[in-house]
C-alpha positions as CSV (number, residue, x, y, z in Angstrom):
1,M,126.5,114.0,94.3
2,L,125.6,110.3,93.9
3,Y,123.4,110.5,97.1
4,F,121.6,113.6,95.8
5,L,121.0,112.1,92.4
6,L,119.7,108.8,93.7
7,K,117.5,110.6,96.3
8,T,115.9,112.7,93.6
9,M,115.3,109.6,91.4
10,F,113.8,107.8,94.4
11,Q,111.5,110.7,95.2
12,I,110.0,110.5,91.8
13,A,109.9,106.7,91.8
14,L,108.1,106.5,95.1
15,R,105.3,108.8,93.8
16,V,104.9,106.4,90.8
17,F,105.3,103.1,92.8
18,F,102.7,104.0,95.5
19,R,99.2,105.0,94.6
20,S,99.0,107.0,97.8
21,F,101.9,108.4,99.8
22,T,100.7,110.2,103.0
23,V,102.8,111.7,105.8
24,H,101.5,112.7,109.2
25,N,103.5,115.3,111.1
26,R,106.0,115.7,108.3
27,H,107.2,119.0,109.8
28,L,108.9,117.1,112.6
29,L,111.4,115.6,110.1
30,F,112.6,119.1,109.2
31,S,114.3,119.6,112.6
32,E,117.9,120.6,112.7
33,G,120.4,118.0,113.9
34,P,121.7,116.2,115.8
35,L,119.0,113.7,115.2
36,I,118.5,110.0,115.3
37,V,115.5,108.8,113.2
38,V,114.3,105.4,114.1
39,S,111.7,103.4,112.2
40,N,110.0,100.0,112.1
41,H,111.4,97.7,109.4
42,P,108.7,95.7,107.5
43,N,110.0,96.3,103.9
44,T,113.8,96.1,103.8
45,L,115.4,98.7,101.6
46,M,112.1,100.4,100.9
47,D,111.9,101.7,104.5
48,P,115.0,103.9,104.5
49,V,114.1,105.2,101.0
50,V,110.6,106.2,102.1
51,T,111.7,108.1,105.2
52,A,114.9,109.6,103.8
53,S,113.0,110.9,100.7
54,L,111.1,113.2,103.1
55,M,114.1,114.8,104.7
56,K,116.2,117.7,103.3
57,Q,119.5,116.9,104.9
58,N,121.9,114.1,104.1
59,I,121.4,111.1,106.3
60,Y,123.8,108.4,107.5
61,F,122.3,104.9,107.8
62,L,123.2,102.0,110.1
63,A,123.0,98.8,108.0
64,K,124.0,95.3,108.7
65,S,127.6,94.4,107.8
66,S,126.5,91.6,105.4
67,F,125.4,94.3,102.9
68,F,129.0,95.6,102.6
69,K,130.4,93.0,100.2
70,P,133.7,93.5,98.5
71,G,133.6,95.3,95.2
72,I,131.0,97.7,93.8
73,Q,128.3,96.9,96.3
74,G,130.5,97.8,99.3
75,W,131.8,100.9,97.5
76,L,128.2,101.9,96.7
77,F,127.0,101.5,100.3
78,H,129.8,103.6,101.6
79,R,129.1,106.3,99.0
80,L,125.4,106.3,100.2
81,F,126.5,107.2,103.8
82,M,125.9,103.8,105.2
83,I,127.7,102.6,108.4
84,P,128.2,98.9,108.9
85,V,126.8,97.3,112.1
86,Y,128.4,93.9,113.0
87,R,125.6,91.8,114.4
88,R,126.5,88.8,116.5
89,E,124.4,86.5,114.4
90,D,126.4,87.5,111.3
91,V,130.0,87.6,112.6
92,G,130.1,85.9,116.0
93,E,131.5,87.0,119.3
94,G,134.0,89.4,117.7
95,S,131.3,91.8,116.7
96,T,131.7,93.8,119.9
97,A,135.2,95.1,119.1
98,Q,134.2,95.9,115.5
99,N,131.1,97.9,116.7
100,D,133.3,100.0,118.9
101,A,134.5,101.7,115.8
102,T,130.9,102.0,114.5
103,F,129.8,103.7,117.7
104,S,132.7,106.1,117.6
105,K,131.9,107.1,114.1
106,C,128.2,107.7,115.1
107,Y,129.3,109.8,118.1
108,E,131.5,111.9,115.9
109,F,128.8,112.4,113.3
110,L,126.1,113.3,115.8
111,G,128.5,115.6,117.6
112,K,128.7,117.6,114.3
113,G,124.9,118.0,114.2
114,G,124.3,115.1,111.7
115,T,121.2,113.0,111.2
116,L,121.4,109.2,111.7
117,M,118.8,106.7,110.7
118,V,118.5,103.4,112.6
119,F,116.2,100.4,112.4
120,P,116.3,99.1,116.0
121,E,114.5,95.8,115.2
122,G,117.6,94.6,113.5
123,N,115.9,92.5,110.8
124,S,113.1,93.1,108.3
125,F,110.0,91.0,108.3
126,M,106.8,91.7,106.3
127,Q,104.5,91.7,109.3
128,R,102.2,94.3,111.0
129,R,104.1,93.9,114.2
130,L,106.9,95.7,116.0
131,R,109.5,93.1,117.1
132,P,111.8,93.5,120.1
133,L,114.1,96.4,119.8
134,K,117.9,96.2,120.2
135,T,119.5,98.6,122.6
136,G,122.0,100.0,120.1
137,T,120.0,103.1,119.3
138,A,119.7,104.0,123.0
139,R,123.4,103.3,123.6
140,I,124.5,105.5,120.7
141,G,122.2,108.3,121.8
142,L,123.3,108.2,125.4
143,G,126.9,107.8,124.5
144,A,126.9,110.7,122.2
145,E,125.2,112.9,124.8
146,A,127.6,111.7,127.5
147,Q,130.6,112.8,125.4
148,H,129.2,116.3,125.5
149,D,128.0,116.4,129.1
150,F,124.4,116.0,128.0
151,K,124.5,119.4,126.3
152,L,124.4,118.2,122.7
153,G,120.6,118.5,122.3
154,L,120.2,115.1,120.6
155,R,116.7,114.0,119.8
156,I,115.3,110.7,118.6
157,I,112.4,111.0,116.1
158,P,110.3,107.8,115.9
159,V,108.7,107.1,112.6
160,G,106.0,104.4,111.8
161,V,105.9,103.2,108.2
162,N,102.6,101.5,107.4
163,Y,102.1,99.8,104.1
164,S,98.7,98.6,102.8
165,D,100.5,95.8,100.8
166,P,104.3,96.1,101.0
167,S,105.1,94.0,98.0
168,R,102.5,95.3,95.5
169,F,102.9,98.1,92.9
170,R,100.4,100.9,93.3
171,S,99.6,100.1,96.9
172,D,99.5,102.8,99.7
173,V,102.0,103.9,102.4
174,F,101.2,106.0,105.5
175,V,104.2,107.5,107.2
176,N,103.4,108.4,110.9
177,V,105.9,110.7,112.5
178,G,106.0,110.9,116.3
179,E,107.1,113.6,118.7
180,P,110.8,113.7,119.3
181,I,112.4,112.1,122.4
182,H,115.0,114.2,124.1
183,V,117.9,112.0,125.1
184,K,118.9,114.5,127.8
185,D,115.8,113.4,129.8
186,F,117.6,110.2,130.6
187,Q,120.7,111.9,131.9
188,A,120.0,111.1,135.6
189,A,119.3,107.4,134.8
190,Y,122.5,107.2,132.7
191,V,124.7,108.7,135.5
192,Q,123.2,106.2,138.0
193,D,123.4,103.1,135.7
194,P,124.2,103.4,131.9
195,F,123.0,99.8,131.3
196,H,119.6,100.3,132.8
197,A,119.3,103.8,131.2
198,A,119.8,102.2,127.8
199,H,117.0,99.7,128.5
200,A,114.7,102.4,129.8
201,L,115.2,104.5,126.7
202,T,114.7,101.5,124.5
203,D,111.4,100.6,126.3
204,H,110.2,104.2,125.9
205,L,111.1,104.1,122.2
206,K,109.2,100.8,121.8
207,E,106.1,102.4,123.3
208,Q,106.3,105.4,120.9
209,L,106.8,103.2,117.9
210,E,104.0,100.9,118.8
211,A,101.6,103.9,118.8
212,L,102.8,104.8,115.3
213,V,102.3,101.5,113.6
214,I,99.7,98.8,113.3
215,H,101.0,96.3,115.9
216,T,99.5,92.9,116.1
217,E,100.7,90.3,118.7
218,T,100.2,87.2,116.6
219,D,99.5,86.1,113.1
220,E,96.0,84.9,114.1
221,E,95.2,88.3,115.6
222,D,96.5,90.0,112.4
223,A,94.4,87.7,110.2
224,L,91.2,88.4,112.2
225,A,91.9,92.2,112.2
226,R,92.3,92.1,108.4
227,Q,89.1,90.2,108.0
228,V,87.2,92.7,110.1
229,E,88.8,95.5,108.1
230,A,87.7,93.9,104.8
231,V,84.1,93.6,105.9
232,Y,83.6,96.5,108.4
233,Q,86.1,99.3,107.8
234,D,84.2,100.9,104.9
235,T,81.1,101.0,107.0
236,L,82.9,102.8,109.8
237,V,84.4,105.3,107.3
238,K,80.9,106.0,106.0
239,E,79.4,106.3,109.5
240,L,82.1,108.6,110.7
241,D,81.8,110.7,107.5
242,L,85.4,110.3,106.5
243,A,87.0,110.6,103.1
244,E,87.6,107.2,101.6
245,S,91.2,108.1,101.0
246,E,91.9,109.4,104.6
247,P,94.8,107.2,105.7
248,Q,95.3,108.6,109.1
249,E,91.6,108.0,110.0
250,R,91.7,104.5,108.6
251,F,94.9,103.9,110.6
252,L,93.0,104.9,113.8
253,I,90.1,102.7,112.9
254,T,92.4,99.7,112.5
255,K,94.0,100.6,115.9
256,G,90.5,100.6,117.4
257,I,89.7,97.2,115.8
258,L,92.8,95.7,117.3
259,Q,92.0,97.2,120.7
260,S,88.5,95.7,120.6
261,I,89.9,92.3,119.5
262,K,92.2,92.3,122.5
263,Y,89.4,93.4,124.8
264,F,87.0,90.6,123.8
265,E,89.9,88.0,123.5
266,A,90.6,88.6,127.2
267,R,87.0,88.5,128.4
268,Q,85.0,86.5,125.8
269,P,87.4,84.3,123.8
270,E,84.6,82.0,122.7
271,R,82.8,85.0,121.1
272,V,86.0,86.0,119.2
273,H,86.3,82.4,118.0
274,Q,82.7,82.4,116.7
275,L,83.3,85.7,114.9
276,R,86.4,84.4,113.3
277,T,84.6,81.3,112.1
278,E,81.7,83.3,110.7
279,L,84.1,85.8,108.9
280,Q,86.0,82.9,107.4
281,D,82.8,81.2,106.1
282,Y,81.5,84.5,104.7
283,L,84.8,85.4,102.9
284,Q,85.2,81.9,101.5
285,H,81.6,82.1,100.2
286,L,82.4,85.4,98.5
287,E,85.6,83.9,97.0
288,S,83.6,80.9,95.7
289,V,81.6,83.3,93.5
290,N,84.6,85.4,92.6
291,L,83.6,88.5,94.6
292,V,85.5,90.7,97.1
293,P,84.0,92.1,100.3
294,D,83.7,95.6,98.8
295,A,81.3,94.3,96.2
296,L,78.4,93.9,98.7
297,K,78.8,97.1,100.7
298,D,76.4,98.9,98.3
299,V,74.4,96.3,96.4
300,P,73.1,97.9,93.2
301,R,69.7,97.4,91.8
302,R,69.2,95.3,88.7
303,R,68.8,98.4,86.5
304,E,72.0,99.9,87.9
305,V,73.9,96.7,87.2
306,A,72.6,96.6,83.6
307,W,73.4,100.3,83.0
308,G,76.8,100.1,84.7
309,T,77.7,97.1,82.5
310,V,76.8,99.1,79.4
311,Q,78.9,102.1,80.5
312,T,81.9,100.0,81.3
313,L,81.6,98.1,78.0
314,L,81.5,101.4,76.1
315,Y,84.6,102.6,78.1
316,L,86.5,99.4,77.3
317,I,85.6,99.5,73.6
318,L,86.5,103.2,73.1
319,G,89.6,103.0,75.3
320,F,91.0,99.8,73.8
321,P,93.2,101.6,71.2
322,V,94.8,103.7,73.9
323,Y,95.1,100.6,76.1
324,L,96.8,98.7,73.3
325,F,99.3,101.6,72.7
326,G,100.1,101.7,76.4
327,V,100.6,97.9,76.7
328,V,102.9,97.8,73.6
329,H,105.1,100.6,74.9
330,N,105.1,99.8,78.6
331,Y,104.9,96.0,78.9
332,L,108.6,95.2,78.9
333,P,109.8,98.0,81.3
334,Y,106.9,97.1,83.6
335,F,107.4,93.3,83.3
336,L,111.1,93.1,83.7
337,P,111.5,94.6,87.2
338,A,109.1,92.0,88.7
339,K,110.8,89.2,86.7
340,I,114.3,90.2,87.8
341,A,113.2,90.7,91.4
342,R,112.0,87.1,91.6
343,M,115.2,85.9,90.0
344,L,117.4,87.8,92.4
345,T,115.7,86.8,95.7
346,K,113.2,84.5,97.2
347,D,112.5,86.9,100.1
348,I,109.2,88.7,99.5
349,E,110.5,91.6,101.7
350,F,112.9,92.5,98.9
351,Y,110.5,92.4,96.0
352,A,109.2,95.9,96.2
353,P,112.5,97.8,96.7
354,I,114.2,95.8,93.9
355,M,111.2,96.2,91.5
356,M,111.1,100.0,92.2
357,T,114.9,100.4,91.8
358,I,115.1,98.4,88.6
359,G,112.0,100.2,87.2
360,M,113.8,103.6,87.8
361,F,116.2,102.5,85.0
362,T,114.1,100.3,82.8
363,F,111.5,102.9,82.0
364,P,113.8,105.8,81.1
365,I,116.0,103.5,79.1
366,F,113.1,102.0,77.2
367,Y,111.5,105.4,76.6
368,A,114.8,106.7,75.3
369,L,115.2,103.8,72.9
370,I,111.6,104.1,71.7
371,G,112.1,107.9,71.2
372,W,115.3,107.2,69.2
373,A,113.5,104.6,67.1
374,A,110.5,106.9,66.4
375,H,112.9,109.6,65.3
376,A,115.1,107.4,63.2
377,W,112.5,105.1,61.6
378,L,109.3,107.3,61.6
379,G,110.9,110.7,61.2
380,L,109.3,112.2,64.2
381,S,110.9,115.3,65.5
382,G,110.2,118.5,67.4
383,W,106.8,118.8,69.1
384,A,105.5,115.6,67.5
385,L,108.4,113.6,69.1
386,V,107.8,115.4,72.5
387,A,104.0,114.5,72.3
388,Y,104.9,110.9,71.5
389,L,107.3,110.6,74.5
390,V,104.8,112.3,76.8
391,A,102.1,109.8,75.7
392,L,104.3,106.8,76.8
393,P,103.9,107.2,80.6
394,V,100.4,108.7,80.3
395,T,99.1,105.6,78.5
396,G,101.0,103.4,80.9
397,F,98.9,104.8,83.7
398,F,95.8,104.5,81.5
399,V,96.6,100.7,81.2
400,L,96.3,100.4,85.0
401,H,93.0,102.3,85.1
402,Y,91.8,100.2,82.2
403,W,92.5,97.0,84.1
404,H,90.6,98.4,87.0
405,R,87.6,99.0,84.8
406,I,87.9,95.4,83.6
407,Q,87.6,94.3,87.2
408,I,84.4,96.5,87.5
409,A,83.0,94.9,84.4
410,R,83.7,91.4,85.7
411,R,82.1,92.3,89.0
412,N,79.0,93.7,87.2
413,W,78.7,90.5,85.2
414,I,78.9,88.4,88.4
415,F,76.1,90.5,89.9
416,F,74.1,90.2,86.7
417,S,74.5,86.4,86.9
418,L,73.6,86.3,90.6
419,F,70.5,88.5,90.1
420,Y,69.1,86.5,87.2
421,R,70.4,82.9,87.6
422,R,71.5,82.4,91.2
423,S,69.4,84.8,93.3
424,T,69.4,82.4,96.2
425,V,73.2,82.6,96.4
426,L,73.0,86.4,96.5
427,Q,70.4,86.4,99.2
428,S,72.4,83.9,101.2
429,L,75.5,86.2,101.0
430,L,73.5,89.2,102.0
431,A,72.0,87.4,104.9
432,Q,75.5,86.3,106.0
433,R,76.8,89.9,105.7
434,N,73.9,91.3,107.7
435,R,74.4,88.9,110.5
436,L,78.1,89.8,110.6
437,M,77.4,93.5,110.5
438,Q,75.0,93.2,113.4
439,A,77.5,91.2,115.4
440,L,80.3,93.8,114.7
441,E,78.0,96.7,115.6
442,Q,77.0,95.1,118.8
443,A,80.6,94.4,119.7
444,R,81.5,98.0,118.9
445,T,78.8,99.3,121.1
446,E,79.9,97.1,124.0
447,F,83.5,98.0,123.6
448,L,82.9,101.7,123.6
449,A,80.6,101.4,126.6
450,S,83.4,99.8,128.6
451,F,85.1,103.2,128.7
452,P,83.5,105.7,131.1
453,E,84.9,108.6,129.1
454,N,85.6,107.7,125.5
455,S,88.8,109.0,124.1
456,A,88.9,110.6,120.7
457,E,90.5,107.5,119.3
458,T,87.9,105.1,120.6
459,K,85.2,107.3,119.3
460,R,86.7,107.0,115.8
461,A,86.9,103.2,116.2
């Protein structure tokens, strides 16, 4: 009952926390057990919540033993179907004996047709990178099948969770579900050598997961890819006639950008170094005048800037009373989760799940208190009270939109200033951008030409 209640609450909270929540191949998660669902792990407790919210059945989770502290936390984790894993770095050499019981419980659960979720990287780091996988998932899968003479029908479903900004409220998440891996396919290898079979299955799982996530080899490569995305991705979206909110296509574009970076890094490293330098100079130049890369993708004419500024000012003036109502009624439940998250942990990977979990309670509690106060002090009741309560979350979202329009007004004012006072700065920025776009277009042409027969993915890139 507790699991069902929390799952329902998290399903609602996820739709509020993320601006866009998109799933590719969701139907593959509706398979009957026995299943092992494996995922990358960039965002701590948010990752199991995101994936589990998409599945109908109850799921058991493997979680590191340090989470199972005595008292209410340990009790809660057990009630949420979590099974402790004793990692060597947490408990020392004695972890092997303790994990025998963990593996036995997994075998029993999978033998009954259950679904198990595992994060084979072991630890969570907020990087666009798949780290080396531990062999535990493969050993559990092969062991469970071996106990049933490889007639269990166990499948491993790889899931790639891709966040636009893992720690930010109203960011985007793209869940990429891969085709199931049939553990039975590794029966012959297991009969010959269980150790090598576990490593072979782990290597195969790594290949599948890398295809489902944005995987960068180094921080430098990731930084360059993000810079290219910031400057060039919208151009590619427009050229390929894609919807601006098409996460799967944007995912493939980013994969293509990374492929091209690897291609030129191996053949023309000096060219990559020059591009990195030019991108950094351009982005720093933009930052110096308080603009973002999106601002110059469609430079408006002076008349458009002036008229856009007037429209935005009218919106801000007319919408201010609604904005003020929303701020007054939503500031505390919105502010407290972020404040508490930063008090509870210094690890940025935990900010988002803690904020979302606390927000699941602060907003309903505050809304209930406000509703009680409106009834007791203002005499609101019936439909008037209902309308008042409905207005609370609606105006809360309006506050976010209002802030977005403030940013638009700020951008228009900067453009107005550049047009009339600092036109040379604007011309310099546009010239920098044009040189970059030409260099990126040339690199794209050469990269695509390196393939005799372009695949669908490289065409998108």
